[in-house]
C-alpha positions, 0 to 999 in steps of 0.5 A: 075228905078234902080239908084246909088247914088253918095256919096254926095247924099247918105250922104244927104239922110241919114243925111241932107235930106233938102240938097236934091233937090226936084227932088232928094228927090222924086226919092229917096223916090219913092217906085217904084225905086230901090236905089243902094249904092256902096261899093266905096261910103262907102269906101270913107266915111270910109276914111273920118270918120277915119280922125276924122275931126270935120265937118265929123261924118258920121259913115259908119257902121251906114250909111250902115246899114241904107241904107240896112234897107231902101231897098238899094241894095249894089253894090260891086266893081268888077275888071270890074268896076276898069278897066272901069275907063280907058275908061273914059275921064279925066274930073274929078280926084276924083277916087271915083267919077270916079269909081261910073261913071264906075260902072253905065256904066258897070251895065247899071244903072243911076248914080244920082249926084248933082255934075255938073262936074260928070254930064259932063261924057257921060253915064247914069248920071242924075243931080238932 
């Protein structure tokens, strides 16, 4: 199964794996699956990292390199993804989450999330 991790799951998998549900951990670690990381998630992490808040120390350079070393596929943000955000219902205002949802729909891949609000969107979204 090819799946896209939302930003929280990406961070938890890399930095705080104990925060992952058993279902999420099993899906991510299953070698038959193909995890995908979006440039949108790395962009969001870079913005938060640049703010130098003491409770956020996830270096996006290290996170990206680790994801690639673990075999994650990198998904760029394309104009088609950005435009697809227009078709989403107004359930959630977070622009990064909305872009991830649009990417999953356009690419036909499952978006894994631990966010109940994100899981309310129609499309290939799985709450783990």
